[in-house]
N, CA, C and O atoms as a CHARMM CRD file, in Angstrom:
* protein
*
  332
    1    1 MET  N     -4.11800  68.68000 -80.64700 PROA 1      0.00000
    2    1 MET  CA    -5.30500  68.28100 -79.93900 PROA 1      0.00000
    3    1 MET  C     -6.50600  68.88200 -80.67200 PROA 1      0.00000
    4    1 MET  O     -6.47600  70.03700 -81.09800 PROA 1      0.00000
    5    2 LYS  N     -7.54300  68.09200 -80.80700 PROA 2      0.00000
    6    2 LYS  CA    -8.75700  68.56400 -81.46300 PROA 2      0.00000
    7    2 LYS  C     -9.80700  68.87000 -80.40200 PROA 2      0.00000
    8    2 LYS  O    -10.09800  68.03800 -79.54300 PROA 2      0.00000
    9    3 LEU  N    -10.36800  70.06900 -80.47300 PROA 3      0.00000
   10    3 LEU  CA   -11.41900  70.48800 -79.54700 PROA 3      0.00000
   11    3 LEU  C    -12.72100  70.63300 -80.31200 PROA 3      0.00000
   12    3 LEU  O    -12.75100  71.19700 -81.40600 PROA 3      0.00000
   13    4 LEU  N    -13.79700  70.11900 -79.72900 PROA 4      0.00000
   14    4 LEU  CA   -15.13100  70.19800 -80.32100 PROA 4      0.00000
   15    4 LEU  C    -16.06600  70.90500 -79.35600 PROA 4      0.00000
   16    4 LEU  O    -15.98500  70.70500 -78.14400 PROA 4      0.00000
   17    5 TYR  N    -16.95400  71.73400 -79.89600 PROA 5      0.00000
   18    5 TYR  CA   -17.92400  72.46900 -79.07900 PROA 5      0.00000
   19    5 TYR  C    -19.31500  72.19500 -79.62700 PROA 5      0.00000
   20    5 TYR  O    -19.54200  72.28800 -80.83400 PROA 5      0.00000
   21    6 PHE  N    -20.24800  71.85700 -78.74200 PROA 6      0.00000
   22    6 PHE  CA   -21.58900  71.46800 -79.17100 PROA 6      0.00000
   23    6 PHE  C    -22.67600  72.37900 -78.59800 PROA 6      0.00000
   24    6 PHE  O    -22.49400  73.03600 -77.57300 PROA 6      0.00000
   25    7 ALA  N    -23.80500  72.39000 -79.29600 PROA 7      0.00000
   26    7 ALA  CA   -25.04100  73.05600 -78.87500 PROA 7      0.00000
   27    7 ALA  C    -24.80700  74.53000 -78.54000 PROA 7      0.00000
   28    7 ALA  O    -24.18300  75.25400 -79.31500 PROA 7      0.00000
   29    8 ARG  N    -25.30600  74.97000 -77.38800 PROA 8      0.00000
   30    8 ARG  CA   -25.21900  76.39900 -77.05600 PROA 8      0.00000
   31    8 ARG  C    -23.78100  76.86900 -76.85400 PROA 8      0.00000
   32    8 ARG  O    -23.49400  78.05500 -77.01500 PROA 8      0.00000
   33    9 LEU  N    -22.87700  75.96200 -76.50400 PROA 9      0.00000
   34    9 LEU  CA   -21.46900  76.35300 -76.38400 PROA 9      0.00000
   35    9 LEU  C    -20.92700  76.76100 -77.75300 PROA 9      0.00000
   36    9 LEU  O    -20.22500  77.76500 -77.87600 PROA 9      0.00000
   37   10 ARG  N    -21.25100  75.98800 -78.76300 PROA 10     0.00000
   38   10 ARG  CA   -20.83400  76.30500 -80.13000 PROA 10     0.00000
   39   10 ARG  C    -21.40300  77.65500 -80.54800 PROA 10     0.00000
   40   10 ARG  O    -20.70400  78.46700 -81.15500 PROA 10     0.00000
   41   11 GLU  N    -22.66600  77.89400 -80.22500 PROA 11     0.00000
   42   11 GLU  CA   -23.31500  79.15600 -80.59300 PROA 11     0.00000
   43   11 GLU  C    -22.67000  80.34200 -79.88000 PROA 11     0.00000
   44   11 GLU  O    -22.40200  81.36800 -80.50600 PROA 11     0.00000
   45   12 ARG  N    -22.42100  80.21200 -78.59200 PROA 12     0.00000
   46   12 ARG  CA   -21.84400  81.32900 -77.82000 PROA 12     0.00000
   47   12 ARG  C    -20.40800  81.62000 -78.21500 PROA 12     0.00000
   48   12 ARG  O    -19.99200  82.77800 -78.26500 PROA 12     0.00000
   49   13 LEU  N    -19.65000  80.56700 -78.49600 PROA 13     0.00000
   50   13 LEU  CA   -18.24100  80.75200 -78.81800 PROA 13     0.00000
   51   13 LEU  C    -18.00600  81.04100 -80.29800 PROA 13     0.00000
   52   13 LEU  O    -16.93400  81.50700 -80.68500 PROA 13     0.00000
   53   14 GLY  N    -19.01700  80.76000 -81.12000 PROA 14     0.00000
   54   14 GLY  CA   -18.87100  80.97500 -82.55300 PROA 14     0.00000
   55   14 GLY  C    -17.86200  80.03200 -83.18400 PROA 14     0.00000
   56   14 GLY  O    -17.20100  80.37300 -84.16500 PROA 14     0.00000
   57   15 CYS  N    -17.75000  78.83800 -82.60600 PROA 15     0.00000
   58   15 CYS  CA   -16.71900  77.89400 -83.04100 PROA 15     0.00000
   59   15 CYS  C    -17.24200  76.47600 -82.82300 PROA 15     0.00000
   60   15 CYS  O    -17.66600  76.13900 -81.71700 PROA 15     0.00000
   61   16 ALA  N    -17.21800  75.64600 -83.85900 PROA 16     0.00000
   62   16 ALA  CA   -17.64800  74.25900 -83.72600 PROA 16     0.00000
   63   16 ALA  C    -16.48300  73.34100 -83.38000 PROA 16     0.00000
   64   16 ALA  O    -16.65400  72.36100 -82.65600 PROA 16     0.00000
   65   17 GLN  N    -15.29300  73.65900 -83.90000 PROA 17     0.00000
   66   17 GLN  CA   -14.12100  72.84400 -83.61000 PROA 17     0.00000
   67   17 GLN  C    -12.86200  73.62800 -83.91700 PROA 17     0.00000
   68   17 GLN  O    -12.87900  74.60600 -84.66400 PROA 17     0.00000
   69   18 GLU  N    -11.77500  73.17700 -83.32300 PROA 18     0.00000
   70   18 GLU  CA   -10.47500  73.77700 -83.59500 PROA 18     0.00000
   71   18 GLU  C     -9.39400  72.77300 -83.23600 PROA 18     0.00000
   72   18 GLU  O     -9.60200  71.86000 -82.43800 PROA 18     0.00000
   73   19 SER  N     -8.25700  72.96600 -83.83600 PROA 19     0.00000
   74   19 SER  CA    -7.07400  72.17900 -83.49400 PROA 19     0.00000
   75   19 SER  C     -6.09300  73.11200 -82.80200 PROA 19     0.00000
   76   19 SER  O     -5.84100  74.22400 -83.26800 PROA 19     0.00000
   77   20 ILE  N     -5.54500  72.65200 -81.69100 PROA 20     0.00000
   78   20 ILE  CA    -4.59800  73.46900 -80.93200 PROA 20     0.00000
   79   20 ILE  C     -3.35200  72.66100 -80.61200 PROA 20     0.00000
   80   20 ILE  O     -3.37300  71.43000 -80.62600 PROA 20     0.00000
   81   21 GLU  N     -2.28400  73.35600 -80.33000 PROA 21     0.00000
   82   21 GLU  CA    -1.11500  72.72000 -79.74100 PROA 21     0.00000
   83   21 GLU  C     -1.27600  72.86300 -78.23600 PROA 21     0.00000
   84   21 GLU  O     -1.36600  73.97400 -77.71400 PROA 21     0.00000
   85   22 ARG  N     -1.31000  71.73900 -77.54800 PROA 22     0.00000
   86   22 ARG  CA    -1.51400  71.75000 -76.09800 PROA 22     0.00000
   87   22 ARG  C     -0.27100  72.32900 -75.42200 PROA 22     0.00000
   88   22 ARG  O      0.83400  71.81300 -75.59300 PROA 22     0.00000
   89   23 PRO  N     -0.46200  73.41000 -74.64900 PROA 23     0.00000
   90   23 PRO  CA     0.67300  73.94800 -73.89600 PROA 23     0.00000
   91   23 PRO  C      1.16300  72.90800 -72.87900 PROA 23     0.00000
   92   23 PRO  O      0.35500  72.14800 -72.34600 PROA 23     0.00000
   93   24 PRO  N      2.45500  72.86400 -72.60800 PROA 24     0.00000
   94   24 PRO  CA     3.00600  71.85300 -71.69200 PROA 24     0.00000
   95   24 PRO  C      2.37900  71.88500 -70.29600 PROA 24     0.00000
   96   24 PRO  O      2.29800  70.85200 -69.63200 PROA 24     0.00000
   97   25 GLU  N      1.93900  73.05700 -69.85000 PROA 25     0.00000
   98   25 GLU  CA     1.36100  73.16900 -68.50600 PROA 25     0.00000
   99   25 GLU  C     -0.09000  72.69300 -68.43400 PROA 25     0.00000
  100   25 GLU  O     -0.67000  72.65000 -67.34800 PROA 25     0.00000
  101   26 VAL  N     -0.67600  72.34200 -69.55900 PROA 26     0.00000
  102   26 VAL  CA    -2.07000  71.88300 -69.61700 PROA 26     0.00000
  103   26 VAL  C     -2.06300  70.36000 -69.71800 PROA 26     0.00000
  104   26 VAL  O     -1.81800  69.79800 -70.78600 PROA 26     0.00000
  105   27 ALA  N     -2.33600  69.69500 -68.58200 PROA 27     0.00000
  106   27 ALA  CA    -2.26000  68.23200 -68.53200 PROA 27     0.00000
  107   27 ALA  C     -3.56900  67.56300 -68.13500 PROA 27     0.00000
  108   27 ALA  O     -3.67600  66.33800 -68.19200 PROA 27     0.00000
  109   28 THR  N     -4.57200  68.35400 -67.73100 PROA 28     0.00000
  110   28 THR  CA    -5.86200  67.79600 -67.31200 PROA 28     0.00000
  111   28 THR  C     -6.99900  68.59700 -67.94400 PROA 28     0.00000
  112   28 THR  O     -6.78500  69.67900 -68.49200 PROA 28     0.00000
  113   29 VAL  N     -8.19200  68.05400 -67.85900 PROA 29     0.00000
  114   29 VAL  CA    -9.38000  68.75800 -68.35800 PROA 29     0.00000
  115   29 VAL  C     -9.54500  70.10100 -67.64700 PROA 29     0.00000
  116   29 VAL  O     -9.84100  71.10600 -68.29300 PROA 29     0.00000
  117   30 ALA  N     -9.36000  70.13000 -66.33700 PROA 30     0.00000
  118   30 ALA  CA    -9.51200  71.37900 -65.58000 PROA 30     0.00000
  119   30 ALA  C     -8.51100  72.43000 -66.05600 PROA 30     0.00000
  120   30 ALA  O     -8.86600  73.59800 -66.20800 PROA 30     0.00000
  121   31 GLN  N     -7.27700  72.02600 -66.28900 PROA 31     0.00000
  122   31 GLN  CA    -6.27000  72.97300 -66.75700 PROA 31     0.00000
  123   31 GLN  C     -6.58100  73.46300 -68.16600 PROA 31     0.00000
  124   31 GLN  O     -6.31200  74.62000 -68.49100 PROA 31     0.00000
  125   32 LEU  N     -7.14200  72.60200 -69.00000 PROA 32     0.00000
  126   32 LEU  CA    -7.54500  73.02100 -70.34600 PROA 32     0.00000
  127   32 LEU  C     -8.65600  74.05600 -70.26700 PROA 32     0.00000
  128   32 LEU  O     -8.62700  75.05400 -70.98800 PROA 32     0.00000
  129   33 ARG  N     -9.62500  73.83000 -69.40500 PROA 33     0.00000
  130   33 ARG  CA   -10.70900  74.81100 -69.25600 PROA 33     0.00000
  131   33 ARG  C    -10.17200  76.15700 -68.78700 PROA 33     0.00000
  132   33 ARG  O    -10.59400  77.19900 -69.28800 PROA 33     0.00000
  133   34 LEU  N     -9.24600  76.14600 -67.83100 PROA 34     0.00000
  134   34 LEU  CA    -8.64100  77.40100 -67.36900 PROA 34     0.00000
  135   34 LEU  C     -7.88600  78.10100 -68.48400 PROA 34     0.00000
  136   34 LEU  O     -7.96400  79.32200 -68.62000 PROA 34     0.00000
  137   35 TRP  N     -7.16000  77.33900 -69.27900 PROA 35     0.00000
  138   35 TRP  CA    -6.39300  77.89300 -70.38800 PROA 35     0.00000
  139   35 TRP  C     -7.32700  78.52200 -71.42200 PROA 35     0.00000
  140   35 TRP  O     -7.05600  79.61200 -71.92700 PROA 35     0.00000
  141   36 LEU  N     -8.43100  77.83000 -71.73500 PROA 36     0.00000
  142   36 LEU  CA    -9.40400  78.37600 -72.68300 PROA 36     0.00000
  143   36 LEU  C    -10.10100  79.60900 -72.11200 PROA 36     0.00000
  144   36 LEU  O    -10.35200  80.56900 -72.84000 PROA 36     0.00000
  145   37 ALA  N    -10.41600  79.59100 -70.82000 PROA 37     0.00000
  146   37 ALA  CA   -11.06700  80.74100 -70.17500 PROA 37     0.00000
  147   37 ALA  C    -10.19500  81.98300 -70.24700 PROA 37     0.00000
  148   37 ALA  O    -10.70900  83.10000 -70.30600 PROA 37     0.00000
  149   38 ALA  N     -8.88300  81.79800 -70.24400 PROA 38     0.00000
  150   38 ALA  CA    -7.94700  82.92900 -70.29300 PROA 38     0.00000
  151   38 ALA  C     -8.00500  83.67600 -71.62200 PROA 38     0.00000
  152   38 ALA  O     -7.41200  84.74700 -71.75000 PROA 38     0.00000
  153   39 ARG  N     -8.70900  83.13100 -72.60900 PROA 39     0.00000
  154   39 ARG  CA    -8.88300  83.83300 -73.88400 PROA 39     0.00000
  155   39 ARG  C     -9.72000  85.09400 -73.71600 PROA 39     0.00000
  156   39 ARG  O     -9.64300  86.01300 -74.53300 PROA 39     0.00000
  157   40 GLY  N    -10.51900  85.13400 -72.65500 PROA 40     0.00000
  158   40 GLY  CA   -11.34200  86.30100 -72.37000 PROA 40     0.00000
  159   40 GLY  C    -12.71300  86.24100 -73.03500 PROA 40     0.00000
  160   40 GLY  O    -13.02800  85.29800 -73.76000 PROA 40     0.00000
  161   41 GLY  N    -13.51300  87.25400 -72.77600 PROA 41     0.00000
  162   41 GLY  CA   -14.85100  87.36800 -73.37200 PROA 41     0.00000
  163   41 GLY  C    -15.73700  86.17000 -73.08000 PROA 41     0.00000
  164   41 GLY  O    -15.81200  85.69800 -71.94600 PROA 41     0.00000
  165   42 GLU  N    -16.40100  85.68700 -74.11300 PROA 42     0.00000
  166   42 GLU  CA   -17.30500  84.53900 -73.97300 PROA 42     0.00000
  167   42 GLU  C    -16.57100  83.30000 -73.48300 PROA 42     0.00000
  168   42 GLU  O    -17.15000  82.47400 -72.77600 PROA 42     0.00000
  169   43 TRP  N    -15.30100  83.16400 -73.85200 PROA 43     0.00000
  170   43 TRP  CA   -14.52200  82.00800 -73.41500 PROA 43     0.00000
  171   43 TRP  C    -14.44500  81.96400 -71.88800 PROA 43     0.00000
  172   43 TRP  O    -14.59600  80.90200 -71.28500 PROA 43     0.00000
  173   44 THR  N    -14.21300  83.10600 -71.27500 PROA 44     0.00000
  174   44 THR  CA   -14.13600  83.16100 -69.81600 PROA 44     0.00000
  175   44 THR  C    -15.47400  82.76300 -69.21300 PROA 44     0.00000
  176   44 THR  O    -15.52900  81.97400 -68.26900 PROA 44     0.00000
  177   45 GLU  N    -16.54500  83.31000 -69.75900 PROA 45     0.00000
  178   45 GLU  CA   -17.88900  83.02600 -69.24200 PROA 45     0.00000
  179   45 GLU  C    -18.23200  81.54100 -69.37300 PROA 45     0.00000
  180   45 GLU  O    -18.72900  80.94200 -68.42000 PROA 45     0.00000
  181   46 VAL  N    -17.98000  80.95100 -70.51500 PROA 46     0.00000
  182   46 VAL  CA   -18.36600  79.56600 -70.79000 PROA 46     0.00000
  183   46 VAL  C    -17.49200  78.55200 -70.05400 PROA 46     0.00000
  184   46 VAL  O    -17.99400  77.52900 -69.58800 PROA 46     0.00000
  185   47 MET  N    -16.20100  78.82200 -69.94700 PROA 47     0.00000
  186   47 MET  CA   -15.26200  77.82700 -69.41900 PROA 47     0.00000
  187   47 MET  C    -14.94900  77.95500 -67.93400 PROA 47     0.00000
  188   47 MET  O    -14.11300  77.21000 -67.42300 PROA 47     0.00000
  189   48 GLN  N    -15.59300  78.87300 -67.23100 PROA 48     0.00000
  190   48 GLN  CA   -15.35700  79.00200 -65.79200 PROA 48     0.00000
  191   48 GLN  C    -15.54300  77.65400 -65.09600 PROA 48     0.00000
  192   48 GLN  O    -16.41800  76.87000 -65.46200 PROA 48     0.00000
  193   49 ALA  N    -14.72200  77.40200 -64.10600 PROA 49     0.00000
  194   49 ALA  CA   -14.75600  76.11600 -63.39600 PROA 49     0.00000
  195   49 ALA  C    -16.11500  75.83300 -62.76000 PROA 49     0.00000
  196   49 ALA  O    -16.50100  74.67200 -62.62500 PROA 49     0.00000
  197   50 ASP  N    -16.84500  76.88000 -62.36900 PROA 50     0.00000
  198   50 ASP  CA   -18.12900  76.65500 -61.69800 PROA 50     0.00000
  199   50 ASP  C    -19.28300  76.51000 -62.69000 PROA 50     0.00000
  200   50 ASP  O    -20.41900  76.29100 -62.27000 PROA 50     0.00000
  201   51 ARG  N    -19.02300  76.62800 -63.98600 PROA 51     0.00000
  202   51 ARG  CA   -20.06300  76.47500 -65.00100 PROA 51     0.00000
  203   51 ARG  C    -20.30000  74.99700 -65.27400 PROA 51     0.00000
  204   51 ARG  O    -19.37400  74.18600 -65.26200 PROA 51     0.00000
  205   52 SER  N    -21.54200  74.67500 -65.51800 PROA 52     0.00000
  206   52 SER  CA   -21.90700  73.29700 -65.80100 PROA 52     0.00000
  207   52 SER  C    -21.63300  72.99700 -67.27600 PROA 52     0.00000
  208   52 SER  O    -22.44900  73.29200 -68.14900 PROA 52     0.00000
  209   53 VAL  N    -20.48100  72.41000 -67.52500 PROA 53     0.00000
  210   53 VAL  CA   -20.07500  72.01500 -68.87200 PROA 53     0.00000
  211   53 VAL  C    -19.60200  70.57300 -68.79100 PROA 53     0.00000
  212   53 VAL  O    -18.76400  70.23400 -67.95600 PROA 53     0.00000
  213   54 ARG  N    -20.13700  69.73200 -69.65400 PROA 54     0.00000
  214   54 ARG  CA   -19.70800  68.33400 -69.69900 PROA 54     0.00000
  215   54 ARG  C    -18.52800  68.23400 -70.65400 PROA 54     0.00000
  216   54 ARG  O    -18.42500  69.00000 -71.61200 PROA 54     0.00000
  217   55 VAL  N    -17.64700  67.29100 -70.38800 PROA 55     0.00000
  218   55 VAL  CA   -16.45900  67.11000 -71.20800 PROA 55     0.00000
  219   55 VAL  C    -16.27100  65.62400 -71.48700 PROA 55     0.00000
  220   55 VAL  O    -16.44600  64.78500 -70.60400 PROA 55     0.00000
  221   56 ALA  N    -15.91300  65.31600 -72.72400 PROA 56     0.00000
  222   56 ALA  CA   -15.55700  63.95100 -73.09800 PROA 56     0.00000
  223   56 ALA  C    -14.16600  63.98700 -73.72200 PROA 56     0.00000
  224   56 ALA  O    -13.85900  64.86400 -74.52900 PROA 56     0.00000
  225   57 VAL  N    -13.33800  63.03600 -73.34400 PROA 57     0.00000
  226   57 VAL  CA   -12.00600  62.89000 -73.92400 PROA 57     0.00000
  227   57 VAL  C    -12.00800  61.58300 -74.70400 PROA 57     0.00000
  228   57 VAL  O    -12.21600  60.50600 -74.14600 PROA 57     0.00000
  229   58 ASN  N    -11.77400  61.70200 -76.00200 PROA 58     0.00000
  230   58 ASN  CA   -11.80500  60.53400 -76.89700 PROA 58     0.00000
  231   58 ASN  C    -13.11300  59.76300 -76.75000 PROA 58     0.00000
  232   58 ASN  O    -13.13000  58.53300 -76.72300 PROA 58     0.00000
  233   59 GLN  N    -14.19700  60.51200 -76.65600 PROA 59     0.00000
  234   59 GLN  CA   -15.57200  60.01100 -76.60700 PROA 59     0.00000
  235   59 GLN  C    -15.91800  59.27000 -75.31500 PROA 59     0.00000
  236   59 GLN  O    -16.91700  58.55300 -75.26400 PROA 59     0.00000
  237   60 ASP  N    -15.10500  59.43700 -74.27700 PROA 60     0.00000
  238   60 ASP  CA   -15.41300  58.90900 -72.94700 PROA 60     0.00000
  239   60 ASP  C    -15.64200  60.09100 -72.01300 PROA 60     0.00000
  240   60 ASP  O    -14.87100  61.05000 -72.02900 PROA 60     0.00000
  241   61 MET  N    -16.68400  60.03400 -71.20800 PROA 61     0.00000
  242   61 MET  CA   -16.95800  61.12200 -70.27900 PROA 61     0.00000
  243   61 MET  C    -15.76100  61.33800 -69.36900 PROA 61     0.00000
  244   61 MET  O    -15.13100  60.38500 -68.90900 PROA 61     0.00000
  245   62 ALA  N    -15.45700  62.60400 -69.11700 PROA 62     0.00000
  246   62 ALA  CA   -14.26000  62.95700 -68.35700 PROA 62     0.00000
  247   62 ALA  C    -14.61400  63.79500 -67.14300 PROA 62     0.00000
  248   62 ALA  O    -15.67300  64.42000 -67.07900 PROA 62     0.00000
  249   63 GLN  N    -13.70900  63.79300 -66.18800 PROA 63     0.00000
  250   63 GLN  CA   -13.81400  64.61800 -64.98900 PROA 63     0.00000
  251   63 GLN  C    -12.73100  65.68700 -65.05300 PROA 63     0.00000
  252   63 GLN  O    -11.89300  65.67100 -65.95400 PROA 63     0.00000
  253   64 ALA  N    -12.74700  66.61400 -64.10400 PROA 64     0.00000
  254   64 ALA  CA   -11.76900  67.70400 -64.07900 PROA 64     0.00000
  255   64 ALA  C    -10.33200  67.18600 -64.03600 PROA 64     0.00000
  256   64 ALA  O     -9.44100  67.79600 -64.62700 PROA 64     0.00000
  257   65 ASP  N    -10.09700  66.07500 -63.35000 PROA 65     0.00000
  258   65 ASP  CA    -8.73500  65.56800 -63.20300 PROA 65     0.00000
  259   65 ASP  C     -8.33200  64.55400 -64.27700 PROA 65     0.00000
  260   65 ASP  O     -7.26300  63.95100 -64.18900 PROA 65     0.00000
  261   66 THR  N     -9.18400  64.36500 -65.29000 PROA 66     0.00000
  262   66 THR  CA    -8.85100  63.45000 -66.38400 PROA 66     0.00000
  263   66 THR  C     -7.64900  63.98400 -67.15500 PROA 66     0.00000
  264   66 THR  O     -7.65800  65.13600 -67.58900 PROA 66     0.00000
  265   67 PRO  N     -6.61600  63.16100 -67.33300 PROA 67     0.00000
  266   67 PRO  CA    -5.44400  63.61300 -68.09200 PROA 67     0.00000
  267   67 PRO  C     -5.77000  63.75100 -69.58000 PROA 67     0.00000
  268   67 PRO  O     -6.62000  63.03700 -70.11300 PROA 67     0.00000
  269   68 ILE  N     -5.08000  64.68000 -70.23700 PROA 68     0.00000
  270   68 ILE  CA    -5.22800  64.87200 -71.67800 PROA 68     0.00000
  271   68 ILE  C     -3.85000  64.84400 -72.32400 PROA 68     0.00000
  272   68 ILE  O     -2.84500  65.18900 -71.70300 PROA 68     0.00000
  273   69 ALA  N     -3.82800  64.42100 -73.59600 PROA 69     0.00000
  274   69 ALA  CA    -2.57100  64.31900 -74.34100 PROA 69     0.00000
  275   69 ALA  C     -2.72100  65.01200 -75.69400 PROA 69     0.00000
  276   69 ALA  O     -3.82600  65.35900 -76.10900 PROA 69     0.00000
  277   70 ASP  N     -1.60500  65.20200 -76.36400 PROA 70     0.00000
  278   70 ASP  CA    -1.57800  65.94400 -77.62300 PROA 70     0.00000
  279   70 ASP  C     -2.51600  65.39100 -78.69300 PROA 70     0.00000
  280   70 ASP  O     -3.12000  66.16800 -79.43200 PROA 70     0.00000
  281   71 ALA  N     -2.65100  64.08800 -78.79400 PROA 71     0.00000
  282   71 ALA  CA    -3.44500  63.47000 -79.86000 PROA 71     0.00000
  283   71 ALA  C     -4.91900  63.29200 -79.49500 PROA 71     0.00000
  284   71 ALA  O     -5.67600  62.72000 -80.28000 PROA 71     0.00000
  285   72 ASP  N     -5.33800  63.76500 -78.33100 PROA 72     0.00000
  286   72 ASP  CA    -6.71500  63.56700 -77.87400 PROA 72     0.00000
  287   72 ASP  C     -7.71800  64.44700 -78.60100 PROA 72     0.00000
  288   72 ASP  O     -7.39400  65.50700 -79.13800 PROA 72     0.00000
  289   73 GLU  N     -8.95900  63.95400 -78.59200 PROA 73     0.00000
  290   73 GLU  CA   -10.11000  64.73900 -79.02400 PROA 73     0.00000
  291   73 GLU  C    -10.88400  65.07800 -77.75400 PROA 73     0.00000
  292   73 GLU  O    -11.28600  64.18300 -77.01100 PROA 73     0.00000
  293   74 VAL  N    -11.09200  66.36700 -77.50700 PROA 74     0.00000
  294   74 VAL  CA   -11.80200  66.81700 -76.30600 PROA 74     0.00000
  295   74 VAL  C    -13.06100  67.53900 -76.73900 PROA 74     0.00000
  296   74 VAL  O    -12.99900  68.51300 -77.48800 PROA 74     0.00000
  297   75 ALA  N    -14.20500  67.06300 -76.26800 PROA 75     0.00000
  298   75 ALA  CA   -15.48900  67.64800 -76.63200 PROA 75     0.00000
  299   75 ALA  C    -16.13000  68.31400 -75.42100 PROA 75     0.00000
  300   75 ALA  O    -16.13700  67.76500 -74.32000 PROA 75     0.00000
  301   76 PHE  N    -16.66600  69.50400 -75.64800 PROA 76     0.00000
  302   76 PHE  CA   -17.35500  70.27100 -74.60800 PROA 76     0.00000
  303   76 PHE  C    -18.82400  70.41000 -75.00800 PROA 76     0.00000
  304   76 PHE  O    -19.13800  70.72100 -76.15700 PROA 76     0.00000
  305   77 PHE  N    -19.71400  70.17700 -74.05200 PROA 77     0.00000
  306   77 PHE  CA   -21.13600  70.32600 -74.35400 PROA 77     0.00000
  307   77 PHE  C    -21.90500  70.62900 -73.07200 PROA 77     0.00000
  308   77 PHE  O    -21.47200  70.27800 -71.97400 PROA 77     0.00000
  309   78 PRO  N    -23.05300  71.28800 -73.23000 PROA 78     0.00000
  310   78 PRO  CA   -23.86100  71.59100 -72.05400 PROA 78     0.00000
  311   78 PRO  C    -24.49600  70.31700 -71.50700 PROA 78     0.00000
  312   78 PRO  O    -24.65800  69.33500 -72.23200 PROA 78     0.00000
  313   79 PRO  N    -24.85500  70.33800 -70.21500 PROA 79     0.00000
  314   79 PRO  CA   -25.52400  69.17100 -69.65900 PROA 79     0.00000
  315   79 PRO  C    -26.85300  68.94600 -70.36800 PROA 79     0.00000
  316   79 PRO  O    -27.51400  69.89800 -70.78300 PROA 79     0.00000
  317   80 VAL  N    -27.23300  67.70700 -70.50100 PROA 80     0.00000
  318   80 VAL  CA   -28.47500  67.36000 -71.17900 PROA 80     0.00000
  319   80 VAL  C    -29.57500  67.29700 -70.13800 PROA 80     0.00000
  320   80 VAL  O    -29.41600  66.68400 -69.08200 PROA 80     0.00000
  321   81 THR  N    -30.68600  67.93400 -70.44700 PROA 81     0.00000
  322   81 THR  CA   -31.83400  67.85900 -69.55500 PROA 81     0.00000
  323   81 THR  C    -32.96300  67.16000 -70.28200 PROA 81     0.00000
  324   81 THR  O    -33.05200  67.21000 -71.50800 PROA 81     0.00000
  325   82 GLY  N    -33.79300  66.53100 -69.54500 PROA 82     0.00000
  326   82 GLY  CA   -34.92200  65.81900 -70.14300 PROA 82     0.00000
  327   82 GLY  C    -36.16600  66.01800 -69.31700 PROA 82     0.00000
  328   82 GLY  O    -36.14000  66.67700 -68.27800 PROA 82     0.00000
  329   83 GLY  N    -37.22200  65.46200 -69.76900 PROA 83     0.00000
  330   83 GLY  CA   -38.41500  65.63500 -68.98300 PROA 83     0.00000
  331   83 GLY  C    -39.60400  64.99600 -69.52300 PROA 83     0.00000
  332   83 GLY  O    -40.67700  65.08500 -68.92600 PROA 83     0.00000
């Protein structure tokens, strides 16, 4: 699975992208966020369930219950504000 991090998430995590092997217990976007948060440090802060982070799976906007698969591309980015 390919993970992408954009904008301030990339800056805080010090990582623009990575490839991971999806653990069998990680089947949804919410479970992926919990798994990443378990890394500790900035990962915990950024990936908390109550944090406003947008997620796209294969370039389609996703929700917490969106299923994910081994070959997916999952992108994380902060909400966009305008004015």
